[in-house]
N, C-alpha and C positions, 0 to 999 in steps of 0.2 A: 504494500500500500504506500503510495506517494503522498505524504502529508501536504505537499505544496498544492495538490489538486483541490484541497478542501478549505482554502482560505485565500484572501486577497494577497497580493504581493506586498502591499503596504498596510500595516496594522497600527500606524501611529495615532489614529483617532479612535478607532473602535476599541483598542486595548484599554486606554484610560476610562472610556465610557463603561466598559464591562467591569472594571475595578470598582467604579462608583456604584454601579448597580449591585454588585455583590456586597458592598459595605452597607447599602441601604435596605436591601430586601430582607424580609422576615421569614420565619418558617411558615409552612402551610397548615392551616387548620383542617381537621377532618369533619366534613359536614354531611357526607353521604352515608347511607346505611346499606349494608349487604343484608338483604332479607333472609337469605339462606343460613347465614352464620350469626345474624343479629350482631354485627360488628361494624363500627364506624370506620370509614376510610376516606381519603381525599380523592375526589374525582377530578377530571380535567378542568372543569370550571373553577374549582378551588385554586389550582395552580395559576390559571390565567388571572383570576381576581387579584392575587397577591403580586404577580410579576408585571402585568401589563402597564399599570400606572408608572411604576419606577422605570420600566424600559422606555416609556415615552419621555420621561423627564431627562433621560440621558441620550435621546436621539436614536433609540434602538427599537427594533421590532423583530419578531420571530415569524418565519414563513415555513410552512410544512407542505411539501408537494409530493405527489405520488407518481411513479413511473411504472410502466409495464415490466413484467419479469417473464423469463422463458419458462420457468417451472409452472405447472398448473396450480391454480388456486393460490397464487402468491403475487405480491406487489412490493416495490421498493419505496419506502417512505424516507424522504430526505428532509432534514430539519436544518434551517439556516438562520443565523443571526445577522441582520443587516443594520448598518449604521447609516445615518442620513448623509454621510460623506461619500457613500458608495462602497465603503469597505465592508467585508463580510467574512463570516466563519461558518463552515458547514460541518455536520457530523459524518458526511460521506455516505449516508444511507443506511437504513435498517430494513432487513427482509421481513415482511409480514406474510404469514401463511394462515390458511383456514381450510376447513374441511368442506364437504359437500352438503352439509346440513342434515339434521336428523331429529326425530322426536319433536316435530312441530316447529323446528328452526330451519328456514330455507337458506339457500346458499348466499343470498344477499344479506340476510340477517347475520349469518356467520361471518361474512366479510366485514360488515359494519362493526360487529363486536370486536373482532381482531384488530381492526384499524383504530378503533377508539382506545383500546388498551395500549397499542404501540405509540399512538400520539401522546398519550399522557406521560409515558415513561421516557420517551426521547426528548420531550419538551423539558421535563424535570432534569434530565441528564445534562443537556447542553447548557442549561442555565445554572446548574448546581443547586437546585431547589431541594429542600428537605421537608419532611412532614413532622409537625410538632409532636413530641412524645413518642415517636416511633423508632424502634430499633431496626437494625439491618435484617432484611427478610431471611437471609441465610442463617443468622443466629437464632431467630425465632423458630425457624423450621427444623433446625438440627442442633439442639443444645450440645450434642456430643462433640461438636467441632471445637468446643472450648476445652475438651479433655485431651490428655496425652494419647490415650488409646483410641484407635480409629473405630467408627461404628461398624456393626456387622453388615455384611453384604445383603442387599435386598433388591428386588426388581425396581427399575427406575419408574417413578410415578408418572402419570400422564401430565404433560406440562399444562399449567394454568392458561386458559384462553385458547388451547390447541383445538383446531377444527371448529372454531366459532363458539366454543363453550364460553358462557358468560364469565368475564373475569371475576375471580374470587380471591379473597385473602383470608386464610392461606389457601394453597392449591387444593383441588378436589382430592379427597381420599376415599377409597371404596370401603364399604362395611366389611367387617371381618367374617370369614367363613368358619364353619364348624370343624373342618378337617377333610382329608381325602376320603374317597368312597372305599367301602370294604373291597378287598381284593385288588386294589390298584398296584400293589407291589407283587413281585414274583413269589416272595416267601409267604407262608401261611400267617394269618394275623393272630397275634397273641391277645388274649383278653386284657383290656386296659384296666389298671387298678385306679379307682377314684383317688384324687388328691395325691397322685404320685408326683414327687418333686421333679423328676425328669425321666421320660421313657427311655428304655434301652434301645439300641439299634435293632431294627427289624430286618432280618436278612442282610442285604448289602446296603440298605438305605438307612442313613443315620437320622436321628431325630431332627437335627438341624436342616438336613436336606429335605426331609419330608415336610418340615414347617415352611421352607421356601416354596415347595411345590404347592402347598395349600394357599399361600399368598398369591402366587401366580394365577391359580385357578380363580381366586376371588376377583383379581383385577380383570381377568378376561371376561368374567361373567358380568361385571358391572361397568366396564368401559363404555362410554356414551355413544360411540359410533365405530364404524369399520376401521377408519384410519387410526383411532386410538388403540384398537385391538391389535392391529398389525404392528404398530410402533412398540407396544408393550412386549409382544411375543418375540419380535425380531431384534429387540435391544441386545447389543453384543454381550452384556453381562448375563442376561437371561439365557442367551444361546450357549454361553460357556457352562452354565449350571445345568442346562438341559443335557449337554454331553455327559456331565457327571451322572445324571439320572439314567441316561441310556446305557452307560457302562455298568451301572449297578443293577438295573432292572429294566429289561425290555418292555415288560408289561406296564410299569410305571411311566415310562417314556411314551408309550402308545396312548395311554390315558390322557396325558397332557396334550399331545397332538390332537386327539379327538376333541378335547375341551376347546382348543383353539379353533378348530374347524366348526364346531357347534356354535361358538360365539360369533364367528363371521356370518354363519347362516342366519342366526337370529337378527344380527344388525342389518343384513341385506333385506330380510323379510320386512323388518320394521320400517326401512326407508323406501320400500317398494321396488328395490332393484331386482333384476332377474336373477 
């Protein structure tokens, strides 16, 4: 990436204007409510309300433009700060993607939701805006990152806003399943003792690997549309774990593949696809 392509050759006027803006702008208040999580968050209008008057005082404005992209269901969003002298700074573009729509959300609504989500975050990023009283999303989502020991491996969750899913904070999490079906492993099933602290390995499948398989089944069953199902199953980390299951139990591996195929069929039927 050539940084010179994303700014004017002379920044002698826009640079001090941006410094003055940063010194004067305040944090953004959260006035919107996520009805699904009953949680306050800052929407795009909250960011604009705080930033636009101070931008104008310093001869600045923000322009966000969209450009076509070769990949299907995607578009490039370019955010640019312009000074009244004609000098400018751009973020170089942000790739926005969305699905084909599902469960009452058509493709235009999916595109609009994804674009709204991207506009909010790129606007805040280029201006350095922060939300009042809000911690970093990564810290909120993964407290283990503050510890010395890494968190256990798990399937990658569906990205928030993916495929037109309404932006949520935090990202969508599927409900927990009860466990794998009887006979999913090659080895005969041992009766489970209630309140056992940790089950012993069954055949060649360890309890940890069986727990991962249960999580994957749950995510496949509750993924909102076909694209999310494919993204979850074909995630490189999940594919590596599937190879572990395949090496330990052909039956267990076949059950997970059947679960994936069933989930795709349900999603296609729900969306009216052939």
